[in-house]
DOVO-92017 format. One record per residue (C-alpha): residue number from 1; x, y, z; residue in three letters. Coordinates in nm, 3 decimals, always signed. Example, Ala and Ser with C-alpha at 12.3 -4.5 7.8 and 13.67 -1.06 7.14 Angstrom:
2
- migu / u / v / w / bator
- 1 / +1.230 / -0.450 / +0.780 / ala
- 2 / +1.367 / -0.106 / +0.714 / ser
***
This chain:
95
- migu / u / v / w / bator
- 1 / -1.237 / -3.135 / -0.026 / met
- 2 / -1.139 / -2.798 / +0.029 / ile
- 3 / -1.273 / -2.619 / +0.350 / pro
- 4 / -1.517 / -2.330 / +0.282 / lys
- 5 / -1.256 / -2.077 / +0.460 / phe
- 6 / -1.000 / -2.155 / +0.186 / leu
- 7 / -1.267 / -2.119 / -0.083 / lys
- 8 / -1.353 / -1.772 / +0.049 / glu
- 9 / -0.975 / -1.659 / +0.052 / leu
- 10 / -0.928 / -1.774 / -0.292 / gly
- 11 / -1.234 / -1.590 / -0.420 / ala
- 12 / -1.097 / -1.273 / -0.252 / gly
- 13 / -0.737 / -1.316 / -0.383 / phe
- 14 / -0.827 / -1.116 / -0.697 / lys
- 15 / -0.927 / -0.804 / -0.498 / trp
- 16 / -0.607 / -0.835 / -0.264 / val
- 17 / -0.388 / -0.850 / -0.578 / val
- 18 / -0.566 / -0.554 / -0.723 / ile
- 19 / -0.547 / -0.343 / -0.413 / ala
- 20 / -0.182 / -0.418 / -0.373 / leu
- 21 / -0.104 / -0.317 / -0.742 / leu
- 22 / -0.309 / +0.002 / -0.687 / val
- 23 / -0.078 / +0.063 / -0.384 / leu
- 24 / +0.240 / -0.013 / -0.589 / val
- 25 / +0.121 / +0.259 / -0.852 / val
- 26 / +0.064 / +0.503 / -0.591 / leu
- 27 / +0.395 / +0.446 / -0.419 / val
- 28 / +0.567 / +0.455 / -0.741 / ala
- 29 / +0.397 / +0.810 / -0.820 / leu
- 30 / +0.483 / +0.937 / -0.462 / trp
- 31 / +0.857 / +0.834 / -0.468 / ile
- 32 / +0.881 / +0.967 / -0.845 / gly
- 33 / +0.726 / +1.311 / -0.731 / cys
- 34 / +0.979 / +1.315 / -0.430 / ala
- 35 / +1.280 / +1.253 / -0.648 / trp
- 36 / +1.155 / +1.496 / -0.897 / gly
- 37 / +1.097 / +1.773 / -0.642 / leu
- 38 / +1.449 / +1.703 / -0.492 / gly
- 39 / +1.611 / +1.703 / -0.821 / trp
- 40 / +1.430 / +2.040 / -0.919 / ala
- 41 / +1.515 / +2.221 / -0.601 / ile
- 42 / +1.875 / +2.094 / -0.613 / his
- 43 / +1.895 / +2.208 / -0.982 / arg
- 44 / +1.734 / +2.552 / -0.971 / phe
- 45 / +1.830 / +2.659 / -0.613 / phe
- 46 / +2.165 / +2.696 / -0.468 / asp
- 47 / +2.125 / +2.514 / -0.142 / met
- 48 / +2.454 / +2.327 / -0.119 / ser
- 49 / +2.445 / +2.294 / +0.279 / thr
- 50 / +2.083 / +2.176 / +0.289 / tyr
- 51 / +2.098 / +1.907 / -0.030 / gly
- 52 / +1.726 / +1.865 / -0.062 / pro
- 53 / +1.791 / +1.605 / -0.347 / lys
- 54 / +1.879 / +1.357 / -0.064 / asn
- 55 / +1.652 / +1.480 / +0.230 / phe
- 56 / +1.344 / +1.498 / +0.035 / ile
- 57 / +1.402 / +1.175 / -0.134 / ser
- 58 / +1.500 / +0.982 / +0.181 / phe
- 59 / +1.235 / +1.143 / +0.398 / gly
- 60 / +0.969 / +1.067 / +0.138 / ser
- 61 / +1.091 / +0.710 / +0.101 / cys
- 62 / +1.078 / +0.648 / +0.489 / ala
- 63 / +0.703 / +0.782 / +0.494 / leu
- 64 / +0.588 / +0.575 / +0.231 / val
- 65 / +0.766 / +0.264 / +0.356 / phe
- 66 / +0.578 / +0.317 / +0.680 / thr
- 67 / +0.243 / +0.378 / +0.478 / ile
- 68 / +0.296 / +0.078 / +0.284 / ile
- 69 / +0.342 / -0.157 / +0.580 / ile
- 70 / +0.012 / -0.014 / +0.735 / gln
- 71 / -0.169 / -0.040 / +0.411 / ala
- 72 / -0.061 / -0.392 / +0.345 / ile
- 73 / -0.146 / -0.491 / +0.697 / thr
- 74 / -0.506 / -0.350 / +0.658 / ile
- 75 / -0.560 / -0.527 / +0.329 / ile
- 76 / -0.446 / -0.871 / +0.439 / leu
- 77 / -0.640 / -0.837 / +0.774 / val
- 78 / -0.959 / -0.732 / +0.596 / gly
- 79 / -0.928 / -1.009 / +0.343 / trp
- 80 / -0.889 / -1.286 / +0.612 / val
- 81 / -1.180 / -1.140 / +0.817 / met
- 82 / -1.406 / -1.116 / +0.531 / leu
- 83 / -1.314 / -1.457 / +0.406 / ala
- 84 / -1.379 / -1.579 / +0.777 / trp
- 85 / -1.715 / -1.431 / +0.803 / gly
- 86 / -1.839 / -1.544 / +0.462 / arg
- 87 / -1.722 / -1.910 / +0.566 / ala
- 88 / -1.902 / -1.891 / +0.891 / asn
- 89 / -2.209 / -1.719 / +0.754 / gly
- 90 / -2.184 / -1.401 / +0.918 / leu
- 91 / -2.181 / -1.170 / +0.613 / ile
- 92 / -2.515 / -1.143 / +0.428 / gly
- 93 / -2.692 / -1.274 / +0.736 / lys
- 94 / -3.020 / -1.102 / +0.835 / lys
- 95 / -3.032 / -0.992 / +1.202 / gln
***
C-alpha cells in the first residue's frame, strides 16, 4: 500500500516536469540571445580590448545559472509542500 503523501507526489510530478521543461526553454532562449548579442557586438564593432563575445556570454550564463538554481528550488519545495498539504487534508479544507 502506497502512503497518501507519495500518491500526491506522483500526481504533481507531471506539473513539475512541465515547469522544468519551460524553465529549460527559457534558459536556452536567454543563453542564445546572450551569445547572439555578444557575437553581433564583436562582429560589427571594433572592441578588441573589451571582448564582448566572451564577457556578455559568460556574465549571462553566470546569471542564468543562479536563476536556474533558485527556480528549481522553488518548484521542488512548492511541489513537496502541496503534496504534503493534500496528503494531510490541509488543502481544500473549509476554515
